[in-house]
C-alpha positions in Angstrom: 218.2 82.7 224.5 215.4 80.2 224.5 216.3 78.6 227.8 216.8 81.9 229.5 213.5 83.2 228.1 211.6 80.1 229.2 213.0 80.6 232.7 210.9 83.7 232.9 208.1 82.8 230.5 206.9 79.6 232.3 206.7 81.1 235.8 204.9 84.2 234.4 202.3 82.1 232.6 201.9 79.9 235.7 201.4 83.1 237.7 198.8 84.2 235.2 197.0 80.9 235.6 197.1 81.3 239.4 195.6 84.8 239.0 192.9 83.5 236.6 192.0 80.9 239.3 191.6 83.6 241.9 189.6 85.6 239.4 187.4 82.6 238.7 186.8 82.0 242.5 185.9 85.7 243.0 183.7 85.7 240.0 181.8 82.6 241.3 181.5 84.4 244.7 180.1 87.5 243.0 177.6 85.4 240.9 176.4 83.5 244.0 176.3 86.2 246.6 176.2 89.6 244.9 172.9 91.4 244.3 172.3 91.1 240.6 169.8 94.0 240.3 172.2 96.8 241.2 170.9 100.3 240.7 173.3 103.2 240.1 172.8 105.9 242.7 172.3 109.4 241.3 175.0 111.2 243.2 177.6 108.7 241.9 176.5 109.2 238.3 178.2 112.6 238.0 180.8 112.3 240.7 183.8 111.1 238.6 182.3 111.2 235.2 179.8 108.8 233.8 181.8 105.6 233.9 183.7 106.3 237.1 180.5 107.3 238.9 178.7 104.1 237.8 181.7 102.0 238.9 181.9 103.8 242.2 178.2 103.1 242.8 178.5 99.4 241.9 181.6 98.9 243.9 180.1 100.5 246.9 177.3 97.9 246.7 179.6 94.9 245.7 183.2 95.6 247.0 184.5 92.3 245.6 184.2 93.7 242.1 187.0 96.1 242.9 189.4 93.2 243.7 188.1 91.3 240.7 188.9 94.2 238.4 192.3 94.9 239.9 193.3 91.2 239.3 191.9 91.5 235.8 194.2 94.5 235.1 197.2 92.5 236.5 196.2 89.5 234.2 196.2 91.9 231.2 199.7 93.2 232.1 200.9 89.6 232.4 199.4 88.9 228.9 201.4 91.8 227.5 204.7 90.7 229.1 204.0 87.1 228.0 203.6 88.4 224.4 206.8 90.3 224.5 208.8 87.3 226.0 207.3 84.9 223.4 209.1 86.7 220.6 212.4 86.0 222.3 211.7 82.2 222.2 211.7 82.4 218.3 209.2 79.5 218.4 206.2 80.3 216.1 203.7 78.2 218.0 204.5 79.9 221.3 204.3 83.3 219.6 200.9 82.4 218.1 199.6 81.2 221.4 200.8 84.4 223.1 199.2 86.5 220.4 195.9 84.7 220.9 196.3 85.1 224.7 196.3 88.9 224.5 193.0 89.5 222.6 191.2 86.9 224.6 192.3 88.6 227.8 191.1 91.9 226.4 187.8 90.3 225.3 187.2 88.9 228.8 188.2 92.1 230.5 186.1 94.5 228.3 183.0 92.2 228.3 183.4 91.9 232.1 183.6 95.7 232.5 180.5 96.2 230.4 178.8 93.4 232.4 179.6 95.3 235.6 178.5 98.7 234.1 175.2 97.0 233.1 174.5 96.2 236.7 175.5 92.5 236.5 172.4 91.8 234.4 173.5 91.1 230.8 174.1 87.4 230.5 175.5 87.7 226.9 178.4 89.7 228.3 178.9 87.2 231.1 179.1 84.4 228.5 181.6 86.3 226.3 183.7 87.0 229.4 183.7 83.3 230.3 184.7 82.3 226.7 187.6 84.7 226.8 188.6 83.3 230.2 188.5 79.7 229.0 190.6 80.7 225.9 193.2 82.4 228.0 193.5 79.4 230.3 193.9 77.1 227.2 196.4 79.3 225.5 198.4 79.5 228.8 198.5 75.7 229.1 199.5 75.5 225.5 202.4 78.0 226.0 203.6 75.9 229.0 203.3 72.6 227.1 205.1 73.8 224.0 207.8 75.7 225.9 208.6 72.6 228.0 208.4 70.4 224.9 210.8 72.5 222.8 213.4 73.0 225.6 213.6 69.9 227.7 214.4 67.0 225.2 217.5 68.8 223.8 218.9 69.6 227.2 218.2 66.0 228.4 219.9 64.5 225.3 222.9 66.8 225.8 223.2 65.8 229.5 223.0 62.1 228.6 225.6 62.6 225.9 228.0 64.3 228.3 227.6 61.5 230.9 228.2 58.9 228.3 231.3 60.8 227.2 232.6 60.9 230.7 231.9 57.2 231.2 233.8 56.4 228.0 236.8 58.5 229.1 236.8 56.9 232.6 236.8 53.4 231.0 239.8 54.4 228.8 237.9 54.0 225.5 238.9 57.5 224.4 241.9 59.7 224.9 242.1 63.0 226.7 242.3 64.9 223.4 239.3 63.0 222.0 237.4 63.7 225.2 238.2 67.4 225.1 237.2 67.7 221.4 234.0 65.8 221.9 233.1 67.8 225.0 233.7 71.1 223.1 231.5 69.9 220.3 228.7 69.0 222.7 229.0 72.4 224.4 228.7 74.1 221.0 225.6 72.1 220.3 224.1 73.1 223.6 224.5 76.8 222.8 222.6 76.5 219.5 
């Protein structure tokens, strides 16, 4: 199950890193070019409820924030799926990194939302958002590193053992019965 899970886990984590990169670029764009003294227009305040009205007012002035927030939601969904898949690996370190990934994603998202609702003026929230962002990136790279590290050596060793076994059979060093038995043993070892 570990190899099958890593087939999905590594691309998903890689996709999350890609989305985080886009998120970072959009965030830098917003920091450089968005007006930082946004005022909430009165008619928006009561249009969709307090939070919705404020968001509508801010997004009408800085439309990039809507894309930034949608990517953030997608990153959060990926963090949840990564957490679920990590349990199938049965590797404690990968599970711990995935558990860390979730709250850091949530921390970055919530502080980012409050940063936007505050009119892009609270630098403490911006700092908390960046700490969460860095933590998610580090945990993602940790998941990739430890998933690759736990899966690859065993499969390489098994492939090498099978090629050595075939070579010994081709040279006539072992009989067909010995070859079949050893091959079956190696296949059982691969399944574990």
